[in-house]
C-alpha positions, 0 to 999 in steps of 0.5 A: 500500499502506497502512502500520500506525501504530507501535503497530498494529505493535509489536502485530502484532510482539508477536503474531507473536513470541508464535505462534512461541514457541507454535508451539516449544512445540507442537514440543516438547511433540510430541516428548515425547508421541511419547517417551512412546509410544517408551517404552511401546513399548520396555515391550512395550504397543500403540501403537495400542492406547495411541491409541485409548485416549487418543482416546477418553478425551477423548470423553464416554461418550454420544459414545463408545456413538454412535460404537460404535453407527454402527461396529455398523451400518456393520460389520453392512452390511458383513456384518463383525459377527458375533454375539458381536462384537455382544455384546462391543461392546454390553457395552463 
């Protein structure tokens, strides 16, 4: 087994420590996000809808349109899409 030079060992240690700190920050942020969803739920908002809105806002208008189009094709193929729903999704 080969050993790392002292400078490489220090660099490796620093990288690992930085990753560990970032993991802790990520854990704290995940807790903060969870708390915000719980806050929204406590005042009566639908959490599933909020999660979907957050996902949609990350996408461009083109990406959202493509997603809706594919969804409509699949729903139609499964007989789950009636004309009223198709008109509503096309308007969105």
